[in-house]
TORMAR-241123 format. One line per field, with one value per atom (N, C-alpha, C): residue in three letters; residue number from 1; x, y, z; atom name. Coordinates in Angstrom, 3 decimals. Layout:
N
type = (ALA, ...)
seq = (NUM, ...)
xx = (X, ...)
yy = (Y, ...)
zz = (Z, ...)
atom = (CA, ...)
END
This chain:
138
type = (MET, MET, MET, THR, THR, THR, ARG, ARG, ARG, ALA, ALA, ALA, ASP, ASP, ASP, GLU, GLU, GLU, ASN, ASN, ASN, LEU, LEU, LEU, ALA, ALA, ALA, VAL, VAL, VAL, LEU, LEU, LEU, ARG, ARG, ARG, GLY, GLY, GLY, TYR, TYR, TYR, PHE, PHE, PHE, ASP, ASP, ASP, ALA, ALA, ALA, MET, MET, MET, ALA, ALA, ALA, ALA, ALA, ALA, GLY, GLY, GLY, GLY, GLY, GLY, PRO, PRO, PRO, PRO, PRO, PRO, ALA, ALA, ALA, ALA, ALA, ALA, MET, MET, MET, PRO, PRO, PRO, PHE, PHE, PHE, TYR, TYR, TYR, HIS, HIS, HIS, PRO, PRO, PRO, GLU, GLU, GLU, VAL, VAL, VAL, VAL, VAL, VAL, LEU, LEU, LEU, GLU, GLU, GLU, VAL, VAL, VAL, PRO, PRO, PRO, GLY, GLY, GLY, SER, SER, SER, HIS, HIS, HIS, PRO, PRO, PRO, ALA, ALA, ALA, SER, SER, SER, GLY, GLY, GLY, ARG, ARG, ARG, PHE, PHE, PHE, GLU, GLU, GLU, GLY, GLY, GLY, HIS, HIS, HIS, GLU, GLU, GLU, GLY, GLY, GLY, VAL, VAL, VAL, GLY, GLY, GLY, ARG, ARG, ARG, PHE, PHE, PHE, GLY, GLY, GLY, ALA, ALA, ALA, THR, THR, THR, MET, MET, MET, ALA, ALA, ALA, GLY, GLY, GLY, LEU, LEU, LEU, THR, THR, THR, ASP, ASP, ASP, ARG, ARG, ARG, SER, SER, SER, PHE, PHE, PHE, ARG, ARG, ARG, LEU, LEU, LEU, THR, THR, THR, PRO, PRO, PRO, VAL, VAL, VAL, ASP, ASP, ASP, LEU, LEU, LEU, LEU, LEU, LEU, ALA, ALA, ALA, SER, SER, SER, ASP, ASP, ASP, ASP, ASP, ASP, HIS, HIS, HIS, VAL, VAL, VAL, VAL, VAL, VAL, THR, THR, THR, ILE, ILE, ILE, GLY, GLY, GLY, ASP, ASP, ASP, ALA, ALA, ALA, THR, THR, THR, ALA, ALA, ALA, THR, THR, THR, VAL, VAL, VAL, ALA, ALA, ALA, GLY, GLY, GLY, ARG, ARG, ARG, THR, THR, THR, LEU, LEU, LEU, THR, THR, THR, TRP, TRP, TRP, ARG, ARG, ARG, ARG, ARG, ARG, ILE, ILE, ILE, VAL, VAL, VAL, VAL, VAL, VAL, SER, SER, SER, THR, THR, THR, VAL, VAL, VAL, ARG, ARG, ARG, ASP, ASP, ASP, GLY, GLY, GLY, ALA, ALA, ALA, LEU, LEU, LEU, ASP, ASP, ASP, THR, THR, THR, LEU, LEU, LEU, ARG, ARG, ARG, PHE, PHE, PHE, PHE, PHE, PHE, GLU, GLU, GLU, SER, SER, SER, ASP, ASP, ASP, GLN, GLN, GLN, ALA, ALA, ALA, ALA, ALA, ALA, VAL, VAL, VAL, ASP, ASP, ASP, ALA, ALA, ALA, LEU, LEU, LEU, LEU, LEU, LEU, GLY, GLY, GLY, THR, THR, THR, GLY, GLY, GLY, SER, SER, SER, PRO, PRO, PRO, ASP, ASP, ASP, ALA, ALA, ALA, ALA, ALA, ALA)
seq = (1, 1, 1, 2, 2, 2, 3, 3, 3, 4, 4, 4, 5, 5, 5, 6, 6, 6, 7, 7, 7, 8, 8, 8, 9, 9, 9, 10, 10, 10, 11, 11, 11, 12, 12, 12, 13, 13, 13, 14, 14, 14, 15, 15, 15, 16, 16, 16, 17, 17, 17, 18, 18, 18, 19, 19, 19, 20, 20, 20, 21, 21, 21, 22, 22, 22, 23, 23, 23, 24, 24, 24, 25, 25, 25, 26, 26, 26, 27, 27, 27, 28, 28, 28, 29, 29, 29, 30, 30, 30, 31, 31, 31, 32, 32, 32, 33, 33, 33, 34, 34, 34, 35, 35, 35, 36, 36, 36, 37, 37, 37, 38, 38, 38, 39, 39, 39, 40, 40, 40, 41, 41, 41, 42, 42, 42, 43, 43, 43, 44, 44, 44, 45, 45, 45, 46, 46, 46, 47, 47, 47, 48, 48, 48, 49, 49, 49, 50, 50, 50, 51, 51, 51, 52, 52, 52, 53, 53, 53, 54, 54, 54, 55, 55, 55, 56, 56, 56, 57, 57, 57, 58, 58, 58, 59, 59, 59, 60, 60, 60, 61, 61, 61, 62, 62, 62, 63, 63, 63, 64, 64, 64, 65, 65, 65, 66, 66, 66, 67, 67, 67, 68, 68, 68, 69, 69, 69, 70, 70, 70, 71, 71, 71, 72, 72, 72, 73, 73, 73, 74, 74, 74, 75, 75, 75, 76, 76, 76, 77, 77, 77, 78, 78, 78, 79, 79, 79, 80, 80, 80, 81, 81, 81, 82, 82, 82, 83, 83, 83, 84, 84, 84, 85, 85, 85, 86, 86, 86, 87, 87, 87, 88, 88, 88, 89, 89, 89, 90, 90, 90, 91, 91, 91, 92, 92, 92, 93, 93, 93, 94, 94, 94, 95, 95, 95, 96, 96, 96, 97, 97, 97, 98, 98, 98, 99, 99, 99, 100, 100, 100, 101, 101, 101, 102, 102, 102, 103, 103, 103, 104, 104, 104, 105, 105, 105, 106, 106, 106, 107, 107, 107, 108, 108, 108, 109, 109, 109, 110, 110, 110, 111, 111, 111, 112, 112, 112, 113, 113, 113, 114, 114, 114, 115, 115, 115, 116, 116, 116, 117, 117, 117, 118, 118, 118, 119, 119, 119, 120, 120, 120, 121, 121, 121, 122, 122, 122, 123, 123, 123, 124, 124, 124, 125, 125, 125, 126, 126, 126, 127, 127, 127, 128, 128, 128, 129, 129, 129, 130, 130, 130, 131, 131, 131, 132, 132, 132, 133, 133, 133, 134, 134, 134, 135, 135, 135, 136, 136, 136, 137, 137, 137, 138, 138, 138)
xx = (0.080, 0.419, -0.920, -0.429, -1.277, -1.998, -2.830, -3.616, -2.638, -1.917, -0.826, 0.147, 0.603, 1.285, 0.522, -0.795, -1.605, -1.629, -1.894, -1.925, -0.661, 0.367, 1.748, 1.993, 1.503, 1.605, 0.999, -0.309, -1.133, -0.272, 0.368, 0.920, 2.189, 3.042, 4.289, 3.903, 2.830, 2.357, 2.013, 1.398, 1.041, 2.285, 3.116, 4.613, 5.386, 5.291, 5.831, 5.093, 3.634, 2.961, 3.371, 3.351, 3.795, 5.115, 6.013, 7.447, 7.487, 6.817, 6.769, 5.894, 4.843, 3.807, 3.103, 3.524, 2.914, 1.459, 0.814, -0.514, -1.560, -1.595, -2.494, -2.081, -0.985, -0.691, -1.152, -1.091, -1.356, -2.727, -3.527, -5.061, -5.888, -5.535, -6.382, -5.912, -4.857, -4.544, -5.592, -6.185, -7.273, -8.662, -9.360, -10.637, -11.475, -12.534, -13.267, -13.995, -14.227, -14.865, -13.702, -12.528, -11.374, -11.674, -11.216, -11.104, -9.809, -9.313, -8.141, -8.339, -7.607, -7.943, -6.656, -6.523, -5.386, -5.538, -4.348, -4.659, -4.107, -4.244, -3.799, -4.780, -4.168, -5.043, -4.634, -3.862, -3.441, -4.463, -4.236, -5.489, -5.596, -4.527, -4.686, -5.219, -5.588, -5.972, -7.479, -7.965, -9.352, -9.587, -10.943, -11.306, -11.609, -11.100, -11.364, -11.715, -12.805, -13.577, -13.565, -13.381, -13.313, -12.250, -12.219, -11.172, -10.824, -12.054, -12.171, -11.468, -11.977, -11.125, -9.747, -9.189, -7.703, -7.152, -7.796, -7.269, -7.277, -8.259, -8.475, -7.192, -6.905, -5.842, -4.719, -4.326, -3.141, -2.884, -4.100, -3.901, -3.464, -4.247, -3.923, -2.594, -2.012, -0.586, 0.401, 0.032, 0.943, 1.011, -0.240, -0.243, 0.365, 0.216, 0.715, 2.530, 2.801, 4.217, 4.972, 4.257, 4.845, 5.309, 4.493, 5.056, 6.197, 6.715, 7.821, 7.687, 6.515, 6.190, 6.644, 7.239, 7.697, 7.539, 7.202, 7.149, 7.974, 9.080, 9.947, 9.770, 9.352, 9.016, 10.253, 10.240, 11.355, 10.980, 9.923, 9.326, 7.859, 7.449, 6.338, 6.012, 4.858, 4.586, 2.988, 2.813, 1.314, 0.919, -0.325, -0.943, -2.165, -2.979, -4.201, -5.180, -5.015, -6.081, -5.518, -4.240, -3.590, -2.265, -2.047, -0.757, -0.265, 1.023, 1.505, 2.712, 2.678, 3.711, 4.619, 5.790, 6.722, 7.489, 7.459, 8.061, 8.770, 9.677, 10.388, 9.536, 8.972, 8.176, 9.145, 8.983, 9.637, 8.903, 9.153, 8.231, 9.031, 8.865, 9.651, 8.432, 8.204, 7.255, 7.969, 7.854, 8.310, 9.784, 10.729, 12.086, 12.487, 11.510, 11.640, 11.381, 12.529, 12.091, 11.994, 11.214, 10.979, 11.018, 11.647, 11.600, 11.151, 10.006, 9.474, 8.949, 8.818, 8.303, 6.957, 6.566, 4.977, 4.713, 3.665, 3.181, 1.755, 1.651, 0.138, -0.313, -1.550, -2.073, -3.184, -3.239, -4.254, -4.983, -6.159, -6.939, -6.980, -7.165, -7.099, -8.399, -9.287, -10.614, -10.640, -10.768, -11.114, -9.724, -8.590, -7.224, -6.916, -7.671, -7.096, -7.277, -6.428, -6.212, -7.683, -8.034, -9.428, -9.598, -8.978, -9.064, -7.506, -7.105, -5.813, -5.613, -4.981, -4.987, -3.497, -3.233, -1.955, -1.559, -0.499, 0.202, 1.546, 1.829, 2.865, 4.003, 5.081, 5.954, 5.990, 5.697, 5.992, 4.634, 3.412, 2.300, 2.411, 2.868, 2.947, 3.804, 4.889, 5.859, 5.230, 4.585, 3.654, 2.666, 1.841, 0.784, 1.347, 2.525, 3.098, 3.470, 4.349, 4.817, 3.779, 2.758, 1.662, 0.733, 0.717, -0.309, 0.258, 1.531, 2.211, 3.320, 3.711, 5.134, 6.470, 6.274, 7.384, 7.353, 8.341, 8.321, 8.682, 9.272, 9.730, 8.402, 7.414, 5.978, 5.571, 5.942, 5.392, 5.760)
yy = (-23.927, -22.518, -21.774, -20.665, -19.766, -18.692, -18.039, -17.057, -16.058, -15.582, -14.528, -15.147, -16.247, -16.956, -17.155, -17.336, -17.493, -15.926, -15.156, -13.570, -13.175, -13.663, -13.344, -13.802, -15.369, -16.051, -15.326, -14.676, -13.991, -12.669, -11.931, -10.943, -11.305, -12.168, -12.572, -13.205, -13.892, -14.416, -13.252, -12.147, -11.063, -10.485, -10.129, -9.561, -10.475, -11.737, -12.789, -12.833, -12.565, -12.522, -11.187, -10.232, -8.876, -9.046, -9.629, -9.723, -10.684, -11.825, -12.687, -12.171, -11.461, -11.281, -10.172, -9.116, -7.673, -7.735, -6.655, -6.431, -7.630, -8.210, -9.117, -10.538, -10.875, -12.032, -11.873, -10.499, -10.136, -9.918, -9.654, -9.429, -10.646, -11.849, -12.825, -12.679, -12.099, -11.943, -10.711, -9.895, -9.042, -9.689, -9.591, -10.032, -9.237, -9.968, -9.411, -8.039, -7.919, -6.519, -5.774, -5.887, -5.118, -3.508, -2.914, -1.326, -0.911, -0.114, 0.620, 2.229, 2.533, 3.869, 4.686, 5.679, 6.103, 7.697, 8.101, 9.638, 10.598, 11.850, 12.869, 13.617, 14.570, 15.493, 15.170, 14.247, 14.093, 13.256, 13.032, 12.181, 10.763, 10.077, 8.750, 8.570, 9.579, 9.480, 9.140, 8.690, 8.393, 7.058, 6.481, 5.311, 4.533, 3.230, 2.254, 1.009, 0.662, -0.548, -1.545, -2.997, -4.080, -4.111, -5.383, -5.470, -4.506, -3.760, -2.751, -1.535, -1.277, -0.161, -0.261, -1.409, -1.742, -1.446, -1.838, -1.790, -0.237, 0.425, 1.895, 2.584, 2.205, 2.950, 2.519, 1.305, 0.950, 1.736, 1.867, 2.543, 3.874, 4.591, 6.037, 6.280, 5.252, 5.638, 5.206, 4.337, 4.016, 5.306, 5.949, 6.932, 8.154, 8.348, 9.672, 9.494, 8.436, 8.105, 7.447, 7.409, 6.735, 5.414, 4.708, 3.127, 3.164, 4.206, 4.238, 3.950, 3.952, 3.665, 2.439, 2.290, 1.021, 1.007, -0.107, -0.347, -1.390, -1.223, -2.292, -2.822, -3.734, -4.049, -4.108, -3.513, -3.313, -4.488, -4.274, -5.379, -5.640, -7.000, -7.518, -8.107, -7.592, -7.922, -8.411, -9.346, -9.856, -10.107, -10.062, -10.410, -11.315, -11.577, -12.338, -11.375, -10.172, -9.185, -8.331, -8.117, -7.111, -7.711, -7.179, -7.194, -5.940, -5.775, -4.476, -4.628, -3.686, -3.557, -2.231, -2.399, -0.985, -1.215, -0.357, -0.265, 0.985, 1.141, 2.122, 2.391, 3.606, 3.916, 4.644, 4.845, 5.686, 5.914, 7.135, 7.288, 8.606, 8.408, 9.788, 10.226, 11.741, 12.455, 13.408, 13.684, 14.927, 15.037, 14.080, 14.144, 14.199, 14.358, 14.391, 13.149, 12.675, 11.440, 11.668, 11.021, 10.952, 9.835, 9.582, 8.096, 8.552, 7.752, 7.944, 6.586, 6.672, 5.375, 5.361, 4.219, 3.983, 2.822, 2.893, 2.048, 1.639, 0.385, -0.266, -1.297, -0.672, -1.601, -2.153, -3.568, -4.005, -5.164, -5.643, -6.757, -7.802, -9.041, -10.348, -10.923, -11.129, -11.895, -13.153, -14.302, -15.316, -15.590, -15.352, -15.701, -14.581, -13.560, -12.426, -11.108, -9.939, -8.693, -7.911, -7.401, -6.874, -5.459, -4.828, -3.348, -2.923, -2.010, -1.536, 0.037, 0.487, 1.768, 2.197, 3.248, 3.696, 4.891, 5.087, 5.998, 6.419, 7.577, 8.087, 8.801, 8.692, 9.420, 10.857, 11.325, 12.765, 12.946, 13.020, 13.115, 14.445, 15.583, 16.892, 16.622, 15.978, 15.825, 14.607, 13.715, 12.789, 13.507, 14.262, 15.069, 16.035, 16.677, 17.745, 17.022, 15.811, 14.991, 14.519, 13.806, 13.285, 14.249, 15.313, 16.630, 17.622, 17.814, 18.835, 18.185, 17.350, 16.513, 17.184, 17.918, 18.321, 18.100, 17.373, 17.319, 18.629, 19.419, 20.774, 21.547, 21.403, 22.240, 22.185, 21.286, 21.037, 22.052)
zz = (14.106, 13.688, 14.612, 15.011, 15.687, 14.647, 15.075, 14.282, 13.758, 14.644, 14.344, 13.136, 13.219, 12.217, 10.922, 10.949, 9.878, 9.187, 9.844, 9.435, 8.709, 9.363, 8.795, 7.527, 7.519, 6.155, 5.052, 5.437, 4.233, 3.875, 4.860, 4.308, 3.490, 4.036, 3.198, 1.935, 1.783, 0.512, -0.440, 0.048, -0.640, -1.358, -0.404, -1.042, -1.857, -1.725, -2.435, -3.886, -3.900, -5.035, -5.849, -5.045, -5.838, -6.533, -5.810, -6.338, -7.732, -7.556, -8.673, -9.877, -9.553, -10.777, -10.782, -9.958, -9.695, -9.311, -9.519, -8.853, -9.190, -10.600, -10.696, -10.114, -9.758, -8.896, -7.377, -7.161, -5.706, -5.403, -6.183, -6.052, -5.331, -5.390, -4.742, -3.174, -2.669, -1.233, -0.644, -1.435, -0.911, -0.799, 0.319, 0.436, -0.507, -1.028, -1.826, -1.522, -0.297, 0.211, 0.872, 0.260, 0.953, 1.121, 2.069, 1.969, 2.064, 1.377, 1.451, 1.988, 2.934, 3.416, 3.330, 2.319, 1.853, 2.374, 3.304, 3.705, 2.677, 2.832, 1.977, 1.118, 0.430, -0.472, -1.805, -2.260, -3.556, -4.237, -5.566, -6.614, -6.008, -5.536, -4.974, -3.505, -2.893, -1.603, -1.456, -0.313, -0.509, 0.211, 0.131, 0.481, -0.927, -0.911, -2.085, -1.645, -2.249, -1.700, -3.027, -2.479, -3.364, -4.133, -5.018, -5.923, -7.010, -7.634, -8.331, -7.793, -6.646, -5.856, -5.585, -5.389, -5.253, -6.664, -7.655, -9.111, -9.418, -9.066, -9.216, -8.510, -7.389, -6.533, -7.299, -7.637, -8.289, -9.453, -10.278, -11.520, -11.426, -10.429, -10.229, -9.940, -8.845, -8.367, -9.656, -10.494, -11.430, -12.527, -12.757, -13.792, -13.211, -11.854, -11.123, -11.076, -10.982, -10.622, -12.238, -13.118, -14.331, -13.992, -13.097, -12.683, -11.844, -11.280, -10.544, -9.170, -8.641, -7.148, -6.730, -5.729, -4.924, -3.529, -3.164, -1.385, -1.203, -0.580, -0.105, 1.299, 1.828, 3.024, 3.910, 5.246, 6.078, 7.258, 7.682, 8.823, 8.327, 8.546, 8.571, 10.111, 10.513, 12.090, 12.056, 12.939, 12.918, 14.477, 14.630, 15.901, 15.444, 16.411, 16.167, 15.564, 15.486, 15.075, 13.865, 13.749, 12.775, 12.086, 10.900, 10.271, 10.110, 10.199, 9.953, 9.028, 7.865, 6.831, 7.377, 7.633, 7.807, 6.484, 5.788, 4.270, 4.083, 3.073, 2.574, 1.265, 1.096, -0.168, -0.933, -2.315, -3.103, -4.464, -4.811, -6.226, -6.938, -8.235, -8.901, -9.781, -9.643, -10.271, -11.213, -12.462, -12.937, -12.586, -12.658, -12.394, -10.946, -10.031, -8.674, -7.909, -6.982, -6.352, -4.819, -4.307, -2.805, -2.349, -1.079, -0.409, 0.962, 1.565, 2.648, 3.454, 4.673, 5.383, 5.425, 4.878, 4.844, 5.867, 6.688, 7.539, 7.137, 7.109, 6.614, 7.726, 8.328, 9.585, 8.630, 8.854, 8.193, 9.025, 8.659, 9.259, 8.167, 8.814, 7.824, 8.210, 7.006, 7.135, 6.155, 6.711, 5.555, 4.952, 5.445, 4.970, 3.871, 4.071, 3.008, 3.691, 3.004, 3.510, 3.423, 4.501, 4.453, 4.592, 5.505, 5.754, 5.984, 5.010, 5.107, 5.356, 6.338, 6.627, 6.431, 5.590, 5.190, 6.232, 6.628, 7.491, 6.800, 6.169, 5.674, 6.682, 6.581, 7.619, 7.257, 6.186, 5.767, 4.623, 5.398, 4.522, 3.556, 4.184, 3.262, 2.158, 2.195, 1.027, 0.114, 0.501, -0.418, -1.013, -0.349, -1.105, -2.036, -1.728, -2.790, -3.955, -3.778, -4.731, -5.797, -5.202, -5.876, -6.552, -5.750, -6.388, -7.246, -7.038, -8.000, -8.745, -8.346, -8.974, -8.191, -6.983, -6.479, -4.870, -4.432, -2.952, -2.347, -2.893, -2.306, -2.072, -2.602, -2.556, -1.195, -0.471, 0.923, 1.748)
atom = (N, CA, C, N, CA, C, N, CA, C, N, CA, C, N, CA, C, N, CA, C, N, CA, C, N, CA, C, N, CA, C, N, CA, C, N, CA, C, N, CA, C, N, CA, C, N, CA, C, N, CA, C, N, CA, C, N, CA, C, N, CA, C, N, CA, C, N, CA, C, N, CA, C, N, CA, C, N, CA, C, N, CA, C, N, CA, C, N, CA, C, N, CA, C, N, CA, C, N, CA, C, N, CA, C, N, CA, C, N, CA, C, N, CA, C, N, CA, C, N, CA, C, N, CA, C, N, CA, C, N, CA, C, N, CA, C, N, CA, C, N, CA, C, N, CA, C, N, CA, C, N, CA, C, N, CA, C, N, CA, C, N, CA, C, N, CA, C, N, CA, C, N, CA, C, N, CA, C, N, CA, C, N, CA, C, N, CA, C, N, CA, C, N, CA, C, N, CA, C, N, CA, C, N, CA, C, N, CA, C, N, CA, C, N, CA, C, N, CA, C, N, CA, C, N, CA, C, N, CA, C, N, CA, C, N, CA, C, N, CA, C, N, CA, C, N, CA, C, N, CA, C, N, CA, C, N, CA, C, N, CA, C, N, CA, C, N, CA, C, N, CA, C, N, CA, C, N, CA, C, N, CA, C, N, CA, C, N, CA, C, N, CA, C, N, CA, C, N, CA, C, N, CA, C, N, CA, C, N, CA, C, N, CA, C, N, CA, C, N, CA, C, N, CA, C, N, CA, C, N, CA, C, N, CA, C, N, CA, C, N, CA, C, N, CA, C, N, CA, C, N, CA, C, N, CA, C, N, CA, C, N, CA, C, N, CA, C, N, CA, C, N, CA, C, N, CA, C, N, CA, C, N, CA, C, N, CA, C, N, CA, C, N, CA, C, N, CA, C, N, CA, C, N, CA, C, N, CA, C, N, CA, C, N, CA, C, N, CA, C, N, CA, C, N, CA, C, N, CA, C, N, CA, C, N, CA, C, N, CA, C, N, CA, C, N, CA, C, N, CA, C, N, CA, C, N, CA, C, N, CA, C, N, CA, C, N, CA, C, N, CA, C, N, CA, C, N, CA, C, N, CA, C)
END
């Protein structure tokens, strides 16, 4: 098995765990020193460190979207250095639903997701939805 194959197995394992048991089941797939870098100007944007930070990010997203946020993987890609998730994201806030493409570029360290950088296809619409409850505010 190549390093790229091993990295892809980590990413697939993460999504399998999310599907089977939600965030608690997926937490072991994050490195203890994980860093999430979430772009934007909404309340869930920023830098989140460690398992506590991942939990805080998840709780913030759940609160903002009344637990409606979903990320459905479209493609999972891997190299020796990175794994990439190309996914369809959707969330409903205050009766307004937005669907967008999210790309997450991650590194893997010690068999776990280490640094995750999010890229949104329409950052202004995501900021508007999560900041004001309306994708039309962008």
